[in-house]
N, C-alpha and C positions, 0 to 999 in steps of 0.2 A: 600678493601679499592685503590683507585686510588692512585697512587705512580706520586703523584704530591709534589711539596714546594711555597705555595703561599707566595708572600711575599706583603704587600699592603700599602702602606702610612708611612712607619715607620718612627718617630721621636725620638730621643733620646738625651739626652743632658746632659753631664755631667760638672756641671758648668757653664761657659761662655761657652764652647765650644758644638756645635751645631755638634755630631758625625753623627747622622741620619735624613736627610732633606728631607724626602718625597721618602722612598726606596721604589722601588716596580718592581717586576721581578715573574715570574712563571717558573720553572724549571721541564721539562713536561718528562712522562717516554721515554726509548727508547733510549737516549740520553746522552752523555757527555755534560756537560754545563761548560764551564769556568767562573771563576769569580775572576775578575782583576782589579786592581786598582792601583794606588800611594800609599804609605805609608801615611796612616792617612786616606784615603779615604771611611774609617767604612764596610770594608770587614769582619774583626774578629767579629764588635762590630753585625754588622747583624748574622751571625751566632751563636753567641750567644744569641740572642733573638730568633731567631728559635728553638733553644735549651733549651731555658727557663733560661737561665744562667743570663742574663739581663734582664729587665724588660723594654718594650719600653713604652714612653709617649703617645706615639699614632699610632693609624696604628695597624695591625694584621700579624702574621706569622702563618701559620697552613701548616702540614703534612699531606695529606691524607683530607682535609677539616676539621682538627681539630687543635687544638693548642697543643702543646708537652707535655705540663703539664696536658691535657685529658686522653692521651694516656696510655692506660693498658699494662704491659709490653711492654714500648718501644723499646727498643732493636729489637723486633720482626716487626716493624714500621720502626724504621729510625738507621742508624749504621751512625757513625760520630766518625772523628780523627780529634781532636784541637792541642791536645798535644801530642807528644809522649813520653814525659818526666814524665807524669802523671800517676806515679804506683808506686807502694811499691818496692825497689831495693832490699830487703833482699826475695822475693818471685822467684821462677823459674817464667820463662814466662807462663810453663803449668798451675800452681798452680793461677794466675793473672788471667787467659781466665777463670780456674774453678769458683774462687770468684766472675767474674761477670756472668757467667753463670747460678749459681746456684742461683742469686739474680732474673732470669729471669724463673725459673723453665726449665732450659735445663739442660741437661746430661753431661757426660766427652766425650761420640760418639761426640757429636756436636765441642767439644772443641779439638779433634783430628784429626777431619775433617780440621777446618778451621786452625790448625796448617800447615797441609800441604800442604792445597790450597796457603798458603803465603810463602810456603818455608821455612818454621823455623822448621824441623822433627829432625834436627840434633844437633839443641840447645833450644831445649824446656825446658830441666829439666836444664838450667843452670840460674843462678842467674840474673836474668832481669837490678842489676843494674850495669853489668858487660857487657853490650849487646852496640855494637856500634850503631851510630842514624840509621845507616838503619836498624839494626837488630828492632832498637825499632818502626820506621814506620812500619817495617811487621808485630810487634808484634800490634800496632794501630789496621792496618786495618784488621787484625784477630780477635780482639774485636768488630769491626764494623760488620762485618761477622756473628758476632754468630746466633742472632735471624734470620738470611735470611731474611734482610727486601727487600721491595719495594724500599726505598728510603737510598740513600749514600751520606754524605757530607764530606767532606776531604778537610784539610787546608794545602796546601803543603807537600802532600804525596808523592812526590821523592825527598824531603830534605834530603841528607845524603846519598842518595843512588849511588853505584858504575854505572860505565856504563851498566853492563848486569843487574842492579836493575833497572837500569831508562827502558830500552827496555821492560825487564818484564813487570814493573808499565804501560807501553801505552799500552800493549795487554791487561793485566787485566782490564783496565777499558773500556775498548772497549768492553770484552767479559760482565761486570755487566751490560755496556748498553744494549748489543746485548739480554739481558735474559729478558728486559723490564723494569730495574729497571732506577729511575729516579738519574743520577750522577752529585751532585755538587762539583766541583774542584776548589780550592783556590789556585794560583799558581802565580809565579814571572818569571817562564821559558815560556816566550812565543812559542820557539823554541818547547815545549815540545806538549802545547796546539794547536799548529798548526797541529801539527802529532794524536792529541789523540780526541780532542774536537767538537764536532758539531757546537756548541751554544756557546754563548759569551756574558754575561754579564759585560760590561766597566763600573766602579762605580770612582766616582771623587766627593770630597766635599762632600758627602754624602748621592749623587744623583746617579741614572742610567744616565749613558753619551751615551751608545750605548747598546740596545738588540738585535742582529742579529747572524743570522749562520756567521760561520766562512770565508767561502767561500764567502758568501757575505761582509763584512767586508773587506776582500783582494780586493775584486775585485772595491770595492770605491775606496780605496785606491792607485791602479795600474790604474785607469782612466787618459787617458789623459799624460803619462809618455812616452818616448821613452828612451830606452837605445842605443848610439851609441860609435861604435870601429872604432878607427879612426889613421891613422899614422900621421894626419894634422889635429889636435884637432885646431889650432886657426885659418885653412883657414875655417873651418867647424864652428865653433864659428860664426866668421863674416858672412860667408853666411844665416846661421839660426837665426842669429839675425838681420839681411838685411828686413828677410822675414817674420820679427813678433814674433818669438819663443822666448822663456826665455831658456837659454842653462848654466849651470853648470858644470864643471870638478868634475868628483869624481874619476879619477886617473889619470896614464899620456896618457894613448891612451883612456881612456873613457869620455863618457859626459852622462848626461841625460836629455832629450828636453824635454818641455812642450809647448803646444801649436800647436803642428804641431802633425797628424796623421802619421804612420808608411811609410805608401806609400806616403804622400806629403814630409817628409824628406828625402826617396829613391830618387825622383826625382828630388828634388831641390839640391843635392848632386852631382848627375849625369851630372846637366845641366852645375854646375858649376865647375865640373872635380876635385870634393873632394875626393881623395881614401875614400873608408872604406870599411871594412870586415864585420862587424855585424850591423843590425838595428833591433831592436824588441820591440814590445809591453812591459813596463818594468811591472813585478809581484813584487806588493810588498810584503816582509814578514808580520806575524802577527804581528810582534814587529816594524817596521813601523809603518804598520797601529794605533797600538796601540799607537806609541808614538805620531802620529799627533792627536788623539781624546783627548788624556792625556796633551796636552802641556799647559792646562792653571789648570790643576785639581791636580795642586801639593799641597804635605801635606800642610796643614794649622795649623796655629794657634792664639788662640785668647791671648792678651796679658798677660803673667803672666802663661798661660795655658799648659799643655803637649796635644801633637797634640790628634787629635780625634783617637779611635783606630781602 
């Protein structure tokens, strides 16, 4: 089975609300794909359709070339974490995993392997109802790994983790992709995806807004912007504006310049005898690139209806 998720032309309506409006993208093996968008963009609905929890009105969602509902022993094909709270609180963490493992013909040895892999060894025999949110996230990831699947789909996996846990998650996801798995991660933490994801699918209003590499998206958002640090911001703004540049103050002694390359900014400031200590091509953060892309793809509602999920 080739480790891919293929989403093509998904449409889904809840009452008067169009949750998915032609959603299409592919999650390739060997990389972490970030799945991002504003609330109501259709991320959760898409993931639920992929897992057969919601039925699409149109389009297809395939895992390894087959619909999820047609997979035999599905945990061996795709592991998913959509809701870390979806467990029986009176069971221990280990018993929760044993129950899932037995449904797929997996034994206790595999349960103990994934418990150790996610760092729950000391808590596995405690009742899951007493777990912190971060521990529940680790338990959910252990469940997703039970069948050693080539495809993983995780919704907000860093939610509730402490700083140490977030660092662990970052390396863990990269390691899974390095093993050749297709990893789809939905997250609102742009800083984490910038350090973790190779590819990004940005969605809004039920459609794909961008489907590109993280590096490519940041490079596109960085084009044509120059960061300037000067002790004479007013003089610098005047000189640059006269040259046709657009200038915005971003701090007491920092400016962002658009419309002039960095070398032209340096030459102009030297000719105008304006002091400066730094001129550099601006590198946008993933968060900045994301905000620019989704400026118009905000949460939407039909009259009297809840937002698309």
